[in-house]
C-alpha positions in Angstrom: 149.8 193.0 304.4 149.2 194.1 300.8 146.8 196.9 299.8 144.7 194.4 297.9 144.6 191.9 300.8 143.5 194.5 303.3 140.7 195.9 301.2 139.3 192.6 300.0 139.7 190.9 303.4 136.6 192.5 304.7 134.2 191.8 301.8 132.7 188.6 303.1 131.3 190.4 306.2 128.6 192.1 304.0 129.0 190.0 300.9 126.4 189.5 298.2 124.4 186.3 298.3 126.5 183.3 297.3 124.6 183.0 294.0 125.9 186.4 292.9 128.0 186.3 289.7 129.9 189.4 290.5 132.6 189.9 293.2 131.4 191.3 296.6 131.4 195.0 297.1 134.6 196.2 298.7 133.7 197.4 302.2 136.6 199.3 303.7 138.9 198.6 306.6 139.9 200.3 310.0 141.9 202.7 312.2 145.0 204.7 311.8 147.8 205.4 314.2 148.9 208.7 315.7 152.3 207.8 317.1 155.0 210.3 317.8 157.4 210.9 315.0 160.4 208.6 314.7 163.9 209.3 313.4 163.3 206.5 311.0 159.9 205.9 309.3 160.4 202.2 309.5 161.6 201.2 313.0 163.5 197.9 313.2 161.8 197.1 316.5 158.4 197.2 314.8 159.5 195.2 311.8 161.1 192.6 314.1 157.8 192.3 316.1 155.8 191.7 312.9 158.2 189.1 311.7 158.2 187.3 315.1 154.4 187.2 315.1 154.4 185.8 311.5 156.9 183.1 312.4 154.8 182.1 315.4 151.5 182.0 313.5 153.1 179.8 310.8 154.2 177.4 313.6 150.6 176.7 314.8 149.3 173.4 313.7 145.8 173.5 315.1 143.9 176.5 316.5 140.7 178.4 316.9 140.2 182.2 316.9 137.2 184.4 317.6 137.1 187.9 316.3 134.6 190.6 317.4 134.5 193.0 314.5 133.3 196.4 313.5 133.1 197.5 309.8 132.5 201.0 308.4 130.6 201.2 305.2 130.2 204.6 303.5 126.9 205.3 301.6 126.8 207.0 298.2 125.9 210.3 299.9 129.0 210.1 302.2 127.3 208.9 305.4 129.4 206.4 307.4 127.5 203.4 308.7 129.0 201.0 311.2 128.2 197.2 311.3 129.3 195.0 314.2 129.9 191.3 313.6 131.9 188.2 314.5 134.3 185.8 312.9 135.1 182.3 314.1 137.9 180.1 312.6 138.7 176.5 313.3 142.0 175.6 311.6 144.1 172.5 311.3 147.0 173.0 309.0 147.8 172.5 306.2 144.4 171.8 304.7 141.4 172.0 307.1 139.3 175.0 307.9 135.9 175.9 309.1 134.7 179.5 309.2 131.6 181.2 310.5 131.0 184.9 310.2 128.0 187.0 311.1 126.9 190.6 310.9 123.5 192.2 311.4 122.9 191.7 307.6 124.6 188.4 306.7 125.6 185.0 307.9 128.0 182.7 306.1 129.7 179.4 306.9 132.6 177.9 305.0 134.0 174.4 305.1 137.2 173.2 303.6 138.9 169.8 303.9 141.7 169.9 301.4 139.5 168.6 298.6 136.3 170.6 298.5 135.1 174.1 299.5 131.5 174.6 300.7 129.8 177.9 301.3 126.6 177.9 303.2 124.0 180.6 304.0 122.2 179.6 307.2 119.5 182.2 306.8 118.5 181.3 303.2 119.5 177.6 303.5 121.5 177.7 300.2 124.8 176.0 299.9 127.4 175.5 297.1 130.3 173.0 296.9 133.2 173.2 294.5 136.5 171.4 294.1 139.3 173.1 296.0 143.2 173.1 296.0 145.1 171.0 298.6 146.4 173.7 300.9 145.0 176.7 302.9 147.3 179.2 301.1 146.2 177.9 297.7 142.6 178.1 298.9 142.9 181.8 299.7 144.0 182.6 296.1 141.7 180.1 294.4 138.5 181.3 296.2 139.4 185.0 295.5 140.4 184.6 291.9 137.8 182.1 290.8 134.7 183.1 292.9 135.4 186.6 294.2 135.4 185.2 297.8 137.9 186.7 300.2 138.1 185.1 303.5 137.9 187.5 306.5 141.3 188.3 308.0 143.4 186.5 305.4 146.6 187.9 306.7 146.3 185.5 309.6 147.4 183.0 307.0 149.9 185.2 305.1 151.9 186.9 307.8 155.3 185.2 307.9 155.2 184.2 304.2 156.6 185.9 301.1 153.0 187.0 300.3 153.2 189.6 303.1 156.6 191.3 302.5 157.8 193.9 305.0 159.3 195.7 302.1 155.8 197.1 301.4 155.8 199.1 304.6 156.2 202.9 304.3 156.3 203.4 308.0 156.4 201.1 311.1 156.4 202.4 314.7 156.3 201.0 318.2 153.5 202.9 320.0 153.7 201.5 323.5 152.3 199.0 326.0 148.5 198.4 326.2 146.0 195.9 327.7 143.6 194.0 325.5 141.0 192.0 327.5 143.4 191.8 330.4 146.3 190.6 328.4 149.5 192.6 328.2 150.2 193.7 324.6 152.4 196.0 322.7 150.9 198.4 320.1 152.4 199.0 316.7 151.4 201.3 313.9 152.1 200.6 310.2 151.6 202.5 307.0 151.4 201.4 303.4 150.1 202.9 300.2 146.4 203.7 300.8 146.2 201.9 304.1 147.2 202.7 307.8 146.9 199.8 310.3 147.5 199.2 313.9 148.4 195.9 315.6 148.4 194.9 319.2 150.7 191.9 319.9 150.6 189.8 323.0 153.8 190.0 325.0 155.8 186.8 325.7 156.6 183.6 323.8 153.2 183.6 322.0 153.1 186.9 320.1 149.6 186.6 319.0 147.7 189.4 317.3 145.1 190.5 319.8 143.6 193.5 318.0 143.8 194.9 314.5 142.6 198.3 313.3 142.7 199.3 309.7 142.0 202.7 307.9 141.6 203.2 304.2 143.5 206.5 303.7 142.9 207.0 300.0 139.1 207.3 300.6 138.1 210.8 301.8 135.8 209.2 304.4 138.6 207.1 305.7 136.4 204.1 306.7 137.7 201.7 309.3 137.7 198.1 310.2 138.6 196.7 313.6 138.7 193.3 315.3 139.6 192.1 318.7 140.8 188.5 318.7 140.6 185.6 321.2 142.8 182.6 320.6 143.0 178.9 321.5 146.3 177.6 320.2 145.7 174.1 321.7 142.5 173.4 320.0 141.8 169.8 318.9 139.2 168.9 316.2 137.5 165.9 314.7 137.6 165.5 311.0 133.8 166.1 311.0 134.4 169.7 312.0 135.6 170.4 308.5 132.9 168.5 306.6 129.7 170.1 305.6 126.5 168.0 306.2 123.6 169.9 304.6 120.4 170.2 306.7 117.4 168.4 305.3 115.8 171.6 304.2 118.9 173.1 302.5 119.1 173.6 298.7 122.2 173.1 296.7 123.1 175.8 294.1 125.9 176.6 291.8 128.8 178.8 292.9 129.5 181.0 289.8 133.0 181.8 288.7 133.9 185.5 288.5 135.7 187.3 285.7 138.1 189.3 287.8 139.3 191.3 284.8 135.8 192.6 284.3 135.3 193.3 288.0 138.5 195.2 288.3 137.6 197.4 285.3 134.4 198.5 287.0 134.4 202.0 288.6 
C-alpha cells in the first residue's frame, strides 16, 4: 500500500462537487498499531499473510463489499472532526464496477462498464460521463490522473499486484487473534513512510480483509481512517448493474480534467 494510495484513497468520501476543476482535498487516514517489539521489524509471517490475502483477492471474479467507515478531518485550527460513512462496491472483473459512497456531507455513485465512467451526485442530480480504459486497474490510474478522482479503498484492487510491493514496508507485525462481527480474524500491524496501518484478516481459506485502520503519522494531529468490511464473494450481477440510467430530472455536466502537476505544487 503506497503512501500516495493511502492518502488519496479517502478523498472521495468528502470530495468536492464533481464539477470542481481541482483535485479533492486530501482527508487523512486511520489507526496505528501498538504491537510488542519484534526481533525483526518485518516479520515473515505478517508479509506472508499480506501476500496470501492479495492472491485471494485477485482470484475473485465477482463480488460485493460493504464498508462502514469513519474518517478524521483536521480543521485549520487543529480540531479533529470525525465523519461516519459507508462504501458499497459491486465488482465483476476485469471491467465492471458500481460504487456508492455516503457520508453526512456527500453522496456519490460511480458506474463503469469497461468503456465509460459515470459519476453521479444523487443529492444535486448532476452526472458526468467520460470515456474510460478497458480494465479496472487502468481505471484507477486514469480517474486519478485525469480527473483527480481516487476511488475509496483502491488497495482492494491493488493488493497482490506489483503496484502494492511489500518492499515498501518498514515494519510488519502479527498482533494476535481477534473477532470482527463474529468472524475469527488475525490482526496485523504495518508501517510505511508517513503511514501506519492495521489489517484484520479472516482466518481460513478466504483471507478477506475484514477491518482496516490507517493513521497518517507525518501529520502532528495523526488523523485516522477506519473501515469494517462485509463481503459477498458469490455475488452475481446483471449487466444493467454497471450501466447508469439518468433520472428524468438529472442534468448532465462536464467532468473537468485536472492538471496534477499544478495540484501537487499547491501547499
